[in-house]
N, C-alpha and C positions, 0 to 999 in steps of 0.2 A: 845756344839758348837751351836751358834745361827743360826737359819734358815734364809736364804736370800730369797727375793721375787722370786717366780718362780722356786725355787729349792725344791727338795724332799729329805726327810731323810728316805725314805722307805728302808727296807732291801732288799737284792738281791733276796731272794725267793719271795718277794711280786712283784718285777719287773718281774720275770719269770712267775708269775701268770697272767700277762697281764696288769700291770700298765703302763700307758702311759709315765711315767718319769723314767729316769735312776737314781738310788740312788746317792745322793751326795757323799757318801763315795767311791763309785766306781770311780767317776770322779776326786776326790780331793786327793786320796791316792797316794803319790809319789811311783814310782817303787823302788824296792830294790836296794841299792847301790852296793850290792854284784854281782860279775859276775855269769853267769849261772853255771859254774863248781862248784863254792863255794856253790850255792844253792842246787845243786844235791848232793854234798858230805854231806850236813847237813841232808839229808834224811837218814832214816835207811836203811841198806843193805837189810833187810827183805822186807821193803816197796817197794824198787826199784825192787826187784826180783818178788814180787807179781804183780807189775804193768807191768813189762816186760812179764811175763807169760800171763797175761790177754791180753796184746797187741798182742802177737803171736797167741793165741787162737782165738781172735776176727778176726784178719787178715785172718787166715786160714779158718774160717767159712764163712767170706764174699767172699773170693775167691772161695770156694767150692760151695756155694749157687749161687753166681753170675756168675759162669763160663759158663753156657749155654747162658746167655745174652751177655757176653764178646765175645764168639765165634760168635754169631749172628752179633754183631757189627763189628767184624773183617771181616766176610764174606761180609757184606754190604759195608764196606769201600773198600774192594778189588774189588768188582763189580762196584761200583759207580765212582771210580777215580783211574787212574794208580798210582803206587808207593807203598811204604811200608805202612803197616797198622799202625805202631807205629812211633811216633816222640820222639826223645830223646833230652830233654832240659837240658843243663848244669846248675846246681844250686850249691850254696855254703851251706855246712852243718856245723855240729859241728866242732869246731877247724879250721874253714875256709877251710875244706877239700871239694873239688869239687866232685860232683857225678852226674850221669845221671838220670834225672827224666823221666820215661817212660810214655807217654800219647798216647791216640788214636790220629791219625793225623786228624785234622779238616780243614787244609788248603791244597791248591794245592802245588805240588812240586815246590820249588824255590820261595815261597811266600815272603821270607825275601828279596830276590834280586829284587822283583817287587815293593817293597814299595817305594824306593826313586823316581822311575819313576812315580808311581801313585800319589805321593804327589806333584811332580813337575808339573804335568799336571792338577791338580785340587786344586785351592786355598782354596776352602771350606773344602776339606778333609784334607789339610795341617793344616788349622786352628784348625779343630776338633782334629786331631792327636796331635798337640802341646799342646792343653789344657787338653785333657783326656788321651792321650797315647793309644787311641782306636779309631776304626772307627765303627760307628753304622751299616752301610751297607757296610761292607768290601767285595769287589769283590774277594778277595783271598780265602775266606772261601767256602768250598764245600757245596752242598745242605745238605748232611748228617751231615756235620760239624755244620751247623746252628742249627740243631736239637740237636746235642750232647752238644752244648754250652748252 
């Protein structure tokens, strides 16, 4: 494959070592035409089992080691603002099945209901939200929420 000006043919491991360019192969390789389920079924059952076992062990170790920090964050959230400690966001998972993603609450209660009024009263915030779908200085975020984000 001929190299074009300004593009790199570095390997991925060279990119990870700190190369300033993303390898051309990473950018130009088309995604697999197979659906995710077909890709999963092409993997060996043993390989999938080992990965699942590793995922469970890693998750349990992170939860165990991080639990004191998680308890501290929960206490600080409860003290700093009224309302529940966790926010459950509905997401779509495998096979389009919906599930609740549990997060620490970083916004005040009813923040979703405040957004339309906030955007209606501030044209600059409305423009920022429409272009980025975020607000840099969002007044709905709690002080501890700014730190957690």
